[in-house]
Each structure stands twice: as structure tokens, then as C-alpha cells.
VOVOKOL-212358 format. One line per field, with one value per atom (N, C-alpha, C): residue in one letter; x, y, z negated. Coordinates in Angstrom, 2 decimals. Last residue first. Example, Ala and Ser with C-alpha at 12.3 -4.5 7.8 and 13.67 -1.06 7.14 Angstrom:
2
res = c(S | S | S | A | A | A)
x = c(12.85 | 13.67 | 12.90 | 13.19 | 12.30 | 13.20)
y = c(-2.25 | -1.06 | 0.03 | -5.69 | -4.50 | -3.30)
z = c(-7.08 | -7.14 | -7.87 | -7.80 | -7.80 | -7.80)
end
This chain:
72
res = c(A | A | A | M | M | M | R | R | R | V | V | V | L | L | L | A | A | A | P | P | P | T | T | T | E | E | E | P | P | P | V | V | V | T | T | T | R | R | R | R | R | R | L | L | L | Y | Y | Y | G | G | G | T | T | T | Y | Y | Y | V | V | V | M | M | M | R | R | R | R | R | R | R | R | R | V | V | V | S | S | S | A | A | A | P | P | P | I | I | I | D | D | D | L | L | L | G | G | G | E | E | E | L | L | L | P | P | P | D | D | D | C | C | C | I | I | I | Q | Q | Q | P | P | P | L | L | L | G | G | G | Y | Y | Y | V | V | V | W | W | W | L | L | L | E | E | E | D | D | D | Y | Y | Y | Y | Y | Y | D | D | D | T | T | T | L | L | L | A | A | A | P | P | P | I | I | I | A | A | A | H | H | H | K | K | K | R | R | R | E | E | E | W | W | W | E | E | E | S | S | S | E | E | E | L | L | L | A | A | A | V | V | V | P | P | P | E | E | E | D | D | D | M | M | M)
x = c(-162.82 | -161.65 | -161.85 | -163.87 | -164.24 | -163.01 | -163.54 | -163.00 | -163.40 | -165.87 | -165.25 | -164.80 | -167.32 | -165.87 | -165.14 | -169.95 | -169.38 | -167.86 | -170.46 | -170.31 | -169.67 | -168.65 | -169.61 | -169.43 | -167.46 | -167.85 | -168.98 | -165.20 | -166.48 | -166.77 | -161.89 | -162.77 | -164.08 | -160.41 | -160.91 | -161.81 | -159.73 | -158.68 | -159.12 | -160.64 | -161.00 | -159.84 | -159.28 | -159.44 | -159.81 | -161.13 | -160.00 | -160.31 | -162.12 | -162.22 | -160.99 | -161.80 | -162.09 | -162.38 | -162.96 | -162.34 | -162.77 | -162.34 | -163.19 | -162.44 | -162.29 | -161.73 | -162.74 | -163.48 | -163.10 | -162.51 | -163.71 | -164.94 | -164.64 | -161.10 | -161.62 | -162.89 | -161.03 | -160.19 | -160.73 | -162.78 | -163.05 | -162.22 | -161.57 | -162.76 | -163.07 | -157.97 | -159.25 | -160.41 | -155.95 | -156.45 | -157.79 | -153.53 | -154.50 | -154.94 | -153.26 | -152.82 | -153.92 | -154.36 | -153.31 | -152.77 | -155.07 | -155.27 | -154.07 | -154.88 | -154.69 | -154.90 | -155.49 | -154.12 | -153.84 | -157.11 | -157.32 | -155.93 | -158.05 | -156.99 | -157.50 | -160.35 | -159.01 | -157.96 | -162.61 | -162.57 | -161.17 | -162.28 | -162.09 | -162.02 | -160.31 | -161.56 | -161.32 | -158.49 | -158.80 | -160.14 | -157.01 | -157.14 | -157.38 | -158.52 | -157.79 | -158.06 | -158.47 | -158.83 | -157.90 | -159.79 | -158.60 | -158.98 | -160.97 | -161.16 | -159.80 | -159.97 | -161.42 | -161.77 | -157.11 | -157.72 | -159.22 | -155.98 | -155.82 | -156.55 | -156.35 | -156.52 | -156.60 | -155.98 | -157.12 | -157.40 | -153.60 | -154.82 | -156.06 | -151.96 | -152.14 | -153.40 | -152.05 | -152.63 | -152.84 | -150.76 | -152.14 | -152.75 | -148.10 | -149.04 | -150.50 | -145.68 | -146.95 | -148.04 | -143.37 | -143.76 | -145.07 | -143.30 | -142.18 | -142.57 | -145.62 | -145.51 | -144.42 | -144.96 | -146.04 | -146.02 | -142.95 | -142.64 | -143.69 | -144.38 | -143.27 | -142.89 | -146.25 | -146.69 | -145.58 | -144.71 | -145.43 | -145.84 | -143.84 | -142.85 | -143.52 | -146.33 | -145.37 | -144.36 | -147.60 | -148.13 | -147.14 | -145.26 | -145.96 | -146.46 | -145.82 | -145.02 | -145.90 | -147.08 | -147.07 | -146.21)
y = c(-165.33 | -165.29 | -166.14 | -166.62 | -166.23 | -166.32 | -165.39 | -166.26 | -165.72 | -165.25 | -164.48 | -165.45 | -166.61 | -166.55 | -165.80 | -166.33 | -167.68 | -167.68 | -163.64 | -164.05 | -165.43 | -162.14 | -163.20 | -163.65 | -160.04 | -160.00 | -161.00 | -161.63 | -160.99 | -161.04 | -160.78 | -161.78 | -161.08 | -159.88 | -159.54 | -160.66 | -161.04 | -160.28 | -159.88 | -164.37 | -162.99 | -162.31 | -166.43 | -166.10 | -164.64 | -167.63 | -166.91 | -166.57 | -170.93 | -169.49 | -168.86 | -173.65 | -172.98 | -171.50 | -176.28 | -174.95 | -174.17 | -179.55 | -178.54 | -177.23 | -182.60 | -181.26 | -180.29 | -185.01 | -184.71 | -183.31 | -185.22 | -185.02 | -184.68 | -185.84 | -184.50 | -184.21 | -188.53 | -187.57 | -186.17 | -189.62 | -189.83 | -188.87 | -189.11 | -188.34 | -188.47 | -189.09 | -189.80 | -188.89 | -187.04 | -187.28 | -188.01 | -186.17 | -187.25 | -187.71 | -182.63 | -183.90 | -184.94 | -180.28 | -180.86 | -182.19 | -179.09 | -178.96 | -179.52 | -178.98 | -180.30 | -180.28 | -176.42 | -176.89 | -178.25 | -174.11 | -175.54 | -176.14 | -170.80 | -171.79 | -173.21 | -169.18 | -168.59 | -169.63 | -170.62 | -169.74 | -169.18 | -171.83 | -172.65 | -171.80 | -169.97 | -170.15 | -170.97 | -170.92 | -170.07 | -170.40 | -173.89 | -172.49 | -171.64 | -176.89 | -176.02 | -174.58 | -179.97 | -178.56 | -177.74 | -182.91 | -182.16 | -180.70 | -185.56 | -184.27 | -183.68 | -188.02 | -187.88 | -186.60 | -189.82 | -188.51 | -188.54 | -192.31 | -191.78 | -190.48 | -193.21 | -194.13 | -193.47 | -191.06 | -191.97 | -192.74 | -189.95 | -189.11 | -189.97 | -192.20 | -191.65 | -190.79 | -192.53 | -193.57 | -193.06 | -190.00 | -190.26 | -191.41 | -190.24 | -189.26 | -189.58 | -191.63 | -192.36 | -191.47 | -190.35 | -190.34 | -191.08 | -190.62 | -191.14 | -191.28 | -189.22 | -190.64 | -191.29 | -186.67 | -187.36 | -188.86 | -186.12 | -186.12 | -186.91 | -186.20 | -187.15 | -187.24 | -184.11 | -185.47 | -186.49 | -181.80 | -182.32 | -183.77 | -181.44 | -181.63 | -182.27 | -181.16 | -182.19 | -182.49 | -178.95 | -180.31 | -181.40 | -176.81 | -177.17 | -178.61 | -176.05 | -176.54 | -176.74 | -175.39 | -174.38 | -174.79)
z = c(-139.42 | -140.32 | -141.54 | -136.34 | -137.71 | -138.60 | -133.09 | -134.13 | -135.49 | -130.57 | -131.64 | -132.74 | -128.73 | -128.49 | -129.60 | -129.37 | -129.48 | -129.31 | -128.72 | -130.12 | -130.27 | -126.22 | -126.49 | -127.92 | -124.06 | -125.47 | -125.69 | -121.78 | -122.08 | -123.57 | -121.26 | -121.87 | -122.21 | -118.14 | -119.47 | -119.96 | -115.78 | -116.47 | -117.88 | -114.94 | -115.27 | -115.97 | -112.37 | -113.80 | -113.97 | -109.54 | -110.14 | -111.58 | -108.61 | -108.47 | -109.10 | -108.65 | -109.91 | -109.76 | -106.74 | -106.68 | -107.92 | -106.92 | -107.54 | -107.50 | -105.24 | -105.32 | -105.89 | -104.77 | -106.16 | -106.33 | -102.07 | -102.84 | -104.30 | -101.34 | -101.05 | -101.85 | -102.05 | -102.79 | -102.56 | -100.20 | -101.63 | -102.49 | -97.76 | -98.12 | -99.61 | -97.94 | -97.91 | -98.36 | -95.93 | -97.28 | -97.18 | -94.19 | -94.03 | -95.41 | -93.99 | -94.55 | -94.36 | -93.12 | -92.30 | -92.82 | -96.36 | -94.91 | -94.15 | -99.04 | -98.44 | -96.92 | -99.85 | -100.06 | -99.43 | -98.27 | -98.49 | -98.63 | -99.08 | -98.91 | -99.16 | -98.86 | -98.75 | -98.45 | -99.24 | -98.06 | -97.82 | -101.71 | -100.50 | -99.23 | -104.06 | -103.34 | -102.08 | -107.05 | -105.91 | -105.30 | -107.92 | -108.32 | -107.08 | -108.03 | -107.12 | -107.53 | -109.59 | -109.72 | -108.84 | -108.97 | -108.58 | -108.62 | -111.06 | -110.39 | -110.05 | -111.74 | -111.59 | -110.83 | -110.79 | -111.03 | -110.78 | -110.12 | -111.48 | -111.78 | -107.43 | -108.55 | -109.94 | -105.64 | -105.49 | -106.76 | -106.44 | -106.42 | -106.35 | -106.05 | -107.40 | -107.47 | -103.25 | -104.13 | -105.56 | -102.66 | -102.26 | -103.08 | -103.68 | -104.24 | -103.88 | -103.41 | -103.53 | -104.14 | -102.76 | -104.17 | -104.44 | -99.99 | -100.80 | -102.26 | -99.35 | -99.02 | -99.88 | -100.18 | -100.86 | -100.57 | -98.30 | -99.74 | -100.50 | -95.91 | -96.13 | -97.60 | -96.40 | -96.12 | -96.36 | -96.63 | -97.79 | -97.60 | -94.03 | -95.10 | -96.32 | -92.72 | -92.28 | -93.38 | -94.01 | -94.14 | -93.75 | -95.69 | -94.46 | -94.61 | -99.19 | -98.07 | -96.84 | -101.41 | -100.40 | -99.21)
end
């Protein structure tokens, strides 16, 4: 939740961009793209952006699904 300028210097120091490029198949972002782009303002390679998957929000209730019922 830092400003891009603060985050950019921290990520540079920690080598975060090469790590995102080399070690992650997907980057899960909690929420919706219409509400927040956590990488906005950062110089992120297109290859990393393509791996971003917005998860939406968690449900407050679990739907009644037989596959989700634990057998005793």
C-alpha cells in the first residue's frame, strides 16, 4: 500500500522484479482490477503483468454443495 516511489526503491533493493519474473507462475491479487492495481506506477514488465490473476472477493458463506460436505 506504499506509494510507487517508496515501493520502487524498496523493490529495487530487494530484487523483487527479477524474483517476480523468475520464480512466480501467477501473481494472485485479492480484489477487482476496477478497484485497485497494486502495481500501478511501477515499471513492471508486461510478462509479469500477464501473470496477474485477480481473485475477486471471498464469500461470507459457503454454498451448500455435496462435494464440500465432510464425511464422518
